[in-house]
C-alpha positions in Angstrom: 0.0 0.0 0.0 2.8 2.4 0.9 4.6 1.7 -2.4 1.4 2.2 -4.4 0.8 5.5 -2.6 4.4 6.7 -3.2 4.5 5.7 -6.9 1.0 7.0 -7.6 1.9 10.4 -6.1 5.3 10.6 -7.9 3.7 9.7 -11.3 0.6 11.9 -11.0 1.6 14.5 -8.4 -1.9 14.0 -7.0 -1.6 14.3 -3.2 -4.6 12.1 -2.6 -2.3 9.2 -3.2 -0.3 10.1 -0.1 -3.2 9.6 2.2 -2.5 5.9 2.3 1.3 6.2 2.7 1.7 7.0 6.4 -1.0 4.6 7.6 0.6 1.8 5.6 4.0 2.5 6.9 2.7 2.8 10.5 0.8 -0.5 10.2 3.8 -2.5 9.1 5.8 -2.3 12.3 3.1 -3.7 14.6 2.5 -6.6 12.2 6.1 -7.5 12.1 6.4 -7.1 15.9 3.5 -9.5 16.3 5.0 -12.0 13.8 8.3 -12.0 15.6 6.8 -12.4 19.0 4.4 -15.1 17.9 7.2 -17.1 16.3 9.4 -16.7 19.4 6.4 -17.7 21.7 6.0 -20.8 19.5 9.6 -21.7 19.9 10.6 -21.1 16.3 13.7 -19.0 16.8 15.0 -19.5 13.3 11.8 -18.2 11.8 11.8 -15.3 14.3 15.3 -14.4 13.0 13.9 -14.6 9.5 11.1 -12.2 10.5 13.7 -9.8 12.0 15.5 -9.9 8.6 12.2 -9.1 6.9 11.8 -6.2 9.2 15.3 -5.0 8.2 14.5 -5.4 4.5 11.2 -3.7 4.8 13.0 -0.8 6.6 15.3 -0.4 3.6 12.3 -0.3 1.3 10.5 2.2 3.4 13.6 4.3 3.6 13.9 4.3 -0.1 10.3 5.4 -0.5 10.6 8.1 2.1 13.8 9.4 0.5 12.1 9.6 -2.8 9.2 11.6 -1.3 11.7 13.9 0.5 13.6 14.4 -2.7 10.4 15.4 -4.4 9.7 18.0 -1.6 13.3 19.3 -1.2 14.7 19.1 -4.8 12.2 18.2 -7.5 10.1 15.5 -9.1 13.0 14.6 -11.5 15.3 13.8 -8.5 12.6 11.6 -6.9 12.0 9.8 -10.2 15.7 9.3 -10.7 15.8 7.5 -7.4 13.0 5.3 -8.5 15.0 4.5 -11.7 17.7 2.9 -9.6 17.2 -0.7 -8.6 17.5 0.0 -4.8 13.7 -0.3 -4.3 13.4 -3.2 -6.7 16.2 -5.2 -5.0 14.6 -4.5 -1.6 11.2 -5.7 -2.8 12.8 -8.8 -4.4 14.6 -9.6 -1.2 11.4 -9.0 0.7 9.4 -11.3 -1.5 12.1 -14.0 -1.2 12.3 -13.7 2.6 8.5 -13.8 2.9 8.3 -16.8 0.5 10.8 -18.7 2.6 8.9 -18.0 5.8 5.6 -18.9 4.1 7.0 -22.2 2.8 8.4 -23.1 6.2 5.0 -22.3 7.8 3.2 -24.3 5.0 5.5 -27.3 5.7 4.7 -27.0 9.4 1.0 -26.8 8.7 1.2 -29.9 6.4 3.0 -31.8 9.1 0.5 -30.8 11.7 -2.4 -31.8 9.4 -0.8 -35.2 8.8 -0.2 -35.7 12.5 -3.8 -34.6 13.3 -5.2 -37.0 10.7 -3.1 -39.9 12.1 -4.3 -39.0 15.6 -7.9 -39.0 14.4 -7.5 -42.4 12.8 -5.9 -43.8 15.9 -8.8 -42.3 18.0 -11.4 -43.8 15.7 -9.7 -47.2 15.9 -9.5 -47.0 19.7 -13.1 -45.8 20.0 -14.2 -48.7 17.8 -12.2 -51.2 19.9 -13.6 -49.8 23.1 -17.2 -49.9 21.7 -16.7 -53.5 20.6 -15.2 -54.5 24.0 -18.1 -52.8 25.7 -20.5 -54.7 23.6 -18.7 -58.0 24.3 -18.8 -57.2 28.1 -22.5 -56.3 28.0 -23.2 -59.6 26.2 -21.1 -61.5 28.6 -22.7 -59.9 31.6 -26.1 -60.6 30.1 -25.2 -64.2 29.5 -23.9 -64.6 33.1 -27.0 -62.9 34.6 -29.2 -65.2 32.5 -27.3 -68.3 33.6 -27.5 -67.1 37.2 -31.3 -66.5 37.0 -31.8 -70.0 35.4 -29.7 -71.5 38.2 -31.7 -69.7 40.9 -34.9 -70.7 39.2 -33.7 -74.3 39.1 -32.7 -74.1 42.8 -36.1 -72.7 43.6 -37.8 -75.5 41.7 -35.5 -78.1 43.4 -36.3 -76.5 46.8 -40.0 -76.6 46.1 -39.6 -80.3 45.1 -37.8 -81.1 48.4 -40.4 -79.2 50.4 -43.2 -81.3 48.7 -41.2 -84.5 49.4 -40.7 -83.4 53.1 -44.4 -82.5 53.3 -45.3 -86.0 52.0 -42.8 -87.6 54.4 -44.2 -85.7 57.3 
């Protein structure tokens, strides 16, 4: 956004373009601070160092853009455009894109590994849940069979006891 504002202004000399410059520049530092702190908090020190390098490269690009705007104000438009014609800003943006791509690729690889691990954990959980359900079903069936057997045994004992009582009654 800052680069679009700067180039739009230098090409057209329309100050409306500059409205977005300062907010874009101010917004960058908090985003990079959060990125660095989140990476450090997650234990990714190498990536936090990459983010610090991104901050440095972004600072170079912002410096180049601010210098061109200062040249416009202090010298003239031609001096500002001459700075744009150098490859300083282009190199900074190329470096910035490369650094961001490296960080993005690293994060994408971490995300893919986390997804794979999550899918594996989900499969394991499903298998364990299925096994636990099957075991529960077997236990309920076994308990039912044991209860049924115990009830038949008690019924038989009751019947046998009744038979003995009748025999005792006859004997008496």
